[in-house]
C-alpha positions as CSV (number, residue, x, y, z in Angstrom):
1,M,0.0,0.0,0.0
2,V,1.4,3.4,-1.0
3,S,1.7,5.8,2.0
4,A,0.3,9.3,2.0
5,R,3.9,10.7,2.3
6,T,5.0,8.8,-0.8
7,L,2.1,10.3,-2.8
8,A,2.9,13.7,-1.5
9,D,6.5,13.4,-2.5
10,A,5.5,12.2,-6.0
11,G,3.2,15.2,-6.3
12,K,6.0,17.6,-5.5
13,S,8.3,15.9,-8.0
14,L,5.6,16.2,-10.7
15,R,5.1,19.9,-9.9
16,F,8.8,20.5,-10.2
17,I,9.0,18.7,-13.5
18,R,6.1,20.7,-14.8
19,K,7.8,23.9,-13.6
20,I,10.9,23.1,-15.6
21,A,8.9,22.2,-18.6
22,V,7.2,25.6,-18.7
23,M,10.4,27.7,-18.2
24,R,10.9,30.2,-20.9
25,F,14.6,29.3,-21.4
26,G,15.1,25.5,-21.3
27,P,18.3,23.4,-21.7
28,G,20.7,24.4,-24.4
29,L,22.4,27.5,-23.1
30,Y,24.9,26.0,-20.7
31,R,26.5,23.8,-23.4
32,H,28.4,26.9,-24.7
33,I,30.1,27.3,-21.3
34,Q,30.9,23.6,-21.3
35,A,32.4,23.8,-24.8
36,C,34.6,26.8,-23.8
37,N,36.0,24.8,-20.8
38,A,36.7,21.4,-22.5
39,I,40.3,20.4,-21.9
40,A,41.6,17.2,-23.4
41,P,43.4,14.9,-20.9
42,G,47.1,15.1,-20.8
43,E,50.0,16.7,-18.9
44,R,50.8,20.4,-19.7
45,P,53.9,21.4,-17.8
46,P,53.7,25.2,-17.5
47,L,56.4,27.8,-18.4
48,V,57.2,29.6,-15.2
49,A,58.6,33.0,-14.4
50,G,59.0,34.5,-11.0
51,G,57.5,31.4,-9.4
52,R,54.2,31.6,-11.3
53,A,53.0,30.1,-14.6
54,I,52.8,32.4,-17.5
55,A,52.0,29.8,-20.2
56,W,51.1,26.2,-20.9
57,P,53.1,25.4,-24.1
58,S,51.9,22.7,-26.5
59,T,53.7,19.4,-26.9
60,L,55.2,20.7,-30.2
61,A,56.3,23.9,-28.4
62,R,57.9,21.9,-25.6
63,G,59.8,19.8,-28.1
64,E,61.3,22.9,-29.6
65,M,62.0,24.4,-26.2
66,A,64.1,21.3,-25.4
67,S,66.4,22.2,-28.3
68,L,66.9,25.7,-27.0
69,P,68.8,25.2,-23.8
70,E,70.1,28.8,-24.0
71,A,66.6,30.0,-23.6
72,F,64.5,27.4,-21.7
73,V,65.2,24.9,-18.9
74,D,63.2,21.7,-18.3
75,V,62.8,21.5,-14.5
76,G,60.7,18.3,-14.6
77,D,57.2,19.3,-13.6
78,H,57.5,22.7,-15.3
79,W,59.7,24.8,-17.6
80,E,61.7,28.0,-16.8
81,F,63.6,30.6,-18.8
82,S,67.3,30.1,-18.7
83,P,69.2,32.3,-16.2
84,D,70.3,34.6,-19.0
85,C,66.7,35.4,-19.9
86,D,66.1,37.4,-16.8
87,E,64.3,40.5,-18.2
88,N,61.5,41.4,-20.5
89,A,63.6,41.9,-23.6
90,S,65.5,38.6,-23.3
91,R,62.4,36.6,-22.5
92,T,60.7,38.1,-25.5
93,K,63.6,37.2,-27.7
94,A,63.5,33.6,-26.4
95,L,59.9,33.3,-27.3
96,E,60.5,34.9,-30.7
97,T,63.2,32.3,-31.4
98,L,60.9,29.5,-30.3
99,C,58.1,30.8,-32.6
100,A,60.6,31.0,-35.5
101,R,61.5,27.3,-35.0
102,L,57.8,26.4,-34.9
103,R,57.0,28.4,-38.1
104,A,59.9,26.7,-39.9
105,R,58.2,23.3,-39.1
106,G,54.9,24.6,-40.4
107,A,53.4,24.4,-36.8
108,L,52.6,28.1,-36.5
109,C,50.9,30.7,-38.6
110,P,52.9,33.7,-40.0
111,P,53.2,36.6,-37.6
112,R,50.1,38.7,-37.1
113,N,52.3,41.6,-36.1
114,E,50.3,42.4,-33.0
115,A,52.0,41.9,-29.7
116,Y,50.2,40.3,-26.7
117,A,51.4,40.8,-23.1
118,V,52.8,37.7,-21.4
119,T,51.7,37.9,-17.7
120,T,50.5,35.9,-14.8
121,E,47.2,37.9,-14.6
122,W,45.7,41.1,-15.8
123,G,47.3,44.0,-13.9
124,A,50.4,42.0,-13.0
125,P,53.8,43.0,-14.5
126,V,54.3,42.2,-18.2
127,L,57.2,39.7,-18.3
128,A,57.5,39.4,-22.1
129,T,55.5,40.0,-25.3
130,L,54.4,37.5,-27.9
131,D,52.9,37.7,-31.4
132,R,49.2,37.2,-31.2
133,G,49.3,34.3,-33.7
134,A,51.3,32.2,-31.3
135,S,49.2,32.7,-28.2
136,E,47.4,29.3,-28.4
137,T,50.5,27.3,-29.2
138,I,52.5,28.9,-26.4
139,G,49.4,28.8,-24.2
140,I,49.6,32.3,-22.7
141,R,46.8,34.1,-20.9
142,A,45.1,36.2,-23.6
143,F,42.7,39.1,-23.0
144,G,40.1,40.8,-25.1
145,V,37.3,43.4,-25.0
146,H,33.7,42.6,-26.0
147,L,30.9,45.1,-26.3
148,N,27.2,44.6,-26.0
149,G,25.5,47.3,-28.1
150,Y,21.9,47.3,-27.0
151,L,18.6,49.3,-27.2
152,R,15.7,49.5,-24.8
153,R,12.3,49.3,-26.5
154,A,8.7,48.8,-25.3
155,D,9.0,45.1,-26.0
156,G,12.3,44.6,-24.2
157,L,16.0,44.7,-24.8
158,H,17.5,44.4,-28.3
159,L,21.1,43.5,-29.2
160,W,23.1,44.5,-32.2
161,V,24.6,41.4,-33.7
162,S,27.5,41.3,-36.1
163,R,28.1,38.7,-38.9
164,R,31.8,37.9,-39.2
165,A,33.4,38.1,-42.6
166,R,33.4,34.8,-44.5
167,D,37.2,35.0,-45.0
168,K,38.1,35.3,-41.3
169,K,40.5,32.7,-40.2
170,V,38.6,32.2,-36.9
171,A,34.9,31.5,-37.0
172,P,34.2,32.7,-40.5
173,G,30.7,33.8,-41.1
174,K,29.6,33.2,-37.5
175,L,27.6,35.7,-35.5
176,D,29.4,38.0,-33.1
177,N,29.0,40.7,-30.5
178,M,28.6,44.2,-32.0
179,V,32.3,44.9,-31.3
180,A,35.1,42.7,-30.0
181,G,38.9,42.5,-30.3
182,G,42.0,41.0,-28.7
183,Q,43.9,43.2,-26.3
184,P,47.3,44.3,-27.6
185,A,50.2,45.1,-25.3
186,G,50.8,48.7,-24.4
187,L,47.2,49.9,-24.9
188,S,44.5,50.5,-22.3
189,L,41.3,48.5,-22.4
190,K,39.2,51.6,-22.9
191,D,41.5,52.9,-25.7
192,N,41.4,49.5,-27.4
193,L,37.6,49.4,-27.2
194,I,37.3,52.9,-28.7
195,K,39.7,51.8,-31.5
196,E,37.7,48.6,-32.2
197,C,34.4,50.5,-32.2
198,G,35.6,52.8,-34.9
199,E,37.2,50.0,-37.0
200,E,34.5,47.4,-36.7
201,A,31.2,49.4,-36.4
202,S,32.1,53.0,-37.4
203,L,31.1,54.4,-34.0
204,A,32.3,57.9,-33.1
205,P,34.9,58.0,-30.3
206,E,32.5,60.1,-28.2
207,L,29.8,57.4,-28.4
208,A,32.2,54.5,-27.8
209,A,33.7,56.3,-24.7
210,R,30.2,56.0,-23.1
211,A,30.5,52.2,-22.9
212,L,30.5,50.9,-19.3
213,P,32.8,48.2,-18.0
214,V,30.6,45.6,-16.5
215,G,32.8,42.7,-15.6
216,L,34.5,39.8,-17.3
217,V,34.1,36.2,-18.4
218,R,36.9,33.7,-18.5
219,Y,37.3,30.2,-19.8
220,C,40.0,27.7,-20.8
221,F,39.9,25.0,-23.4
222,S,42.3,23.0,-25.4
223,T,42.6,23.0,-29.2
224,E,44.6,21.1,-31.8
225,T,47.3,23.7,-31.5
226,G,47.4,24.3,-27.8
227,L,45.5,25.9,-24.9
228,K,43.3,29.0,-24.6
229,P,43.1,30.5,-21.1
230,D,41.2,33.7,-22.1
231,T,39.7,36.6,-20.2
232,L,37.2,38.8,-21.9
233,F,36.4,42.2,-20.4
234,C,32.7,43.0,-21.0
235,Y,31.3,46.4,-21.8
236,D,27.7,47.6,-22.3
237,L,26.7,50.5,-24.5
238,E,23.1,51.7,-24.7
239,M,22.9,52.8,-28.4
240,P,20.9,55.7,-29.7
241,E,18.0,54.7,-31.9
242,T,19.5,57.0,-34.6
243,V,22.9,55.2,-34.7
244,I,23.2,52.1,-36.9
245,P,26.6,50.4,-36.8
246,T,28.2,49.9,-40.1
247,P,31.4,48.0,-41.0
248,N,34.5,50.2,-41.4
249,D,37.0,47.3,-42.2
250,D,36.9,43.8,-43.4
251,E,36.0,42.2,-40.0
252,S,32.2,42.2,-40.4
253,E,29.7,41.7,-43.2
254,G,27.1,43.8,-41.4
255,F,24.9,44.2,-38.4
256,E,21.3,43.2,-37.4
257,L,19.2,44.2,-34.4
258,W,17.8,41.2,-32.6
259,H,15.4,41.0,-29.7
260,V,17.4,39.5,-26.8
261,N,15.0,36.6,-26.5
262,D,15.7,35.7,-30.1
263,V,19.4,35.8,-29.5
264,L,19.0,33.4,-26.5
265,D,16.8,31.1,-28.5
266,A,19.5,31.0,-31.2
267,L,22.1,30.1,-28.6
268,A,19.9,27.4,-27.2
269,S,19.2,25.8,-30.6
270,S,22.4,26.3,-32.6
271,W,26.2,26.9,-32.8
272,E,25.7,30.0,-35.0
273,F,27.7,32.3,-32.8
274,K,31.5,32.5,-32.5
275,F,32.6,30.1,-29.7
276,N,33.1,32.6,-26.9
277,V,30.4,35.2,-27.8
278,P,27.6,33.2,-26.0
279,L,29.4,33.6,-22.7
280,V,29.3,37.4,-23.1
281,I,25.7,37.4,-24.1
282,L,24.7,35.1,-21.2
283,D,26.5,37.4,-18.8
284,F,24.5,40.3,-20.3
285,A,21.2,38.4,-20.0
286,L,22.0,37.6,-16.3
287,R,22.9,41.1,-15.4
288,H,19.8,42.7,-17.1
289,G,17.4,40.2,-15.5
290,V,16.5,38.5,-18.8
291,L,17.6,35.1,-17.5
292,T,16.2,34.5,-14.0
293,P,16.1,31.6,-11.6
294,E,12.4,31.3,-12.3
295,N,12.5,31.3,-16.1
296,T,15.9,29.6,-16.9
297,A,16.3,25.8,-16.4
298,E,20.2,26.0,-16.3
299,Y,20.4,29.3,-14.3
300,A,22.6,28.1,-11.5
301,A,25.0,26.3,-13.9
302,I,25.3,29.4,-16.1
303,A,25.8,31.8,-13.3
304,A,28.5,29.7,-11.7
305,G,30.2,28.8,-15.0
306,L,31.1,32.2,-16.6
307,R,34.3,32.8,-14.6
308,R,36.1,29.5,-14.5
309,D,39.5,29.1,-12.9
310,F,42.5,28.7,-15.1
311,P,45.0,25.9,-14.7
312,E,47.1,26.1,-11.5
313,S,49.3,29.2,-11.7
314,R,52.0,27.7,-9.6
315,P,54.2,24.8,-10.6
């Protein structure tokens, strides 16, 4: 005979299942966070400077490092620069030599002629610089700026969405934030954002300067070429109705204005956006109350997953 308590518990479970079933945003959003934090098994001894990891070189990179004893030392569970590479210039030269070796083997793309800072964390001293095209293979912490351009209308929030150029090396033809770009060494985040706004969306510097810093997302995943421990600094810019972003370079094919719910539905049902853009959009939707614990099945997982820890920073 079934007890009254068992029937009551069954009733609660059924009500919970029904609640999940009627949530506006069901499963499908969190998988983007999972994809950006998928690391293949295997050992990745870090490159260490000042007692802290600054990079997680790929297997190919470590093989070349072993042939450069004047620049790198294998300490067993990690790598270090040789004693002669004790300052920014000499460490940068050592990395340039390593990259030249990798390019000679066809394991690295040609230089992109944009230097990234090599550091243990944003705001920490810059210990070297590295060509942007080598960031994954060497496995440095890379940084970027991403801008949510949005409008408030009677029917809710709308986001400007960019379509990446079809000839882009990374994520060709995918959907993107209105403006986004990697963070070069020697430039402030704000100045970089203003520059990218002009280049990618033809926004006037005075308008771009109104963008508000609203936090960051971070993730780390492995690729065929190496590791991507990335930090994206997020900005919000409430756009005037009269301003329509237009491409000013070859980065974007154009822009469309989407209701935020349509953006989230696209994230839940497809991989149409560049791999890291969903994290920036999900962060936006959380902060603006579009995704809530009451209407989002994966709310807790999403909220907890947008700022993942990087690999251990100490050897």
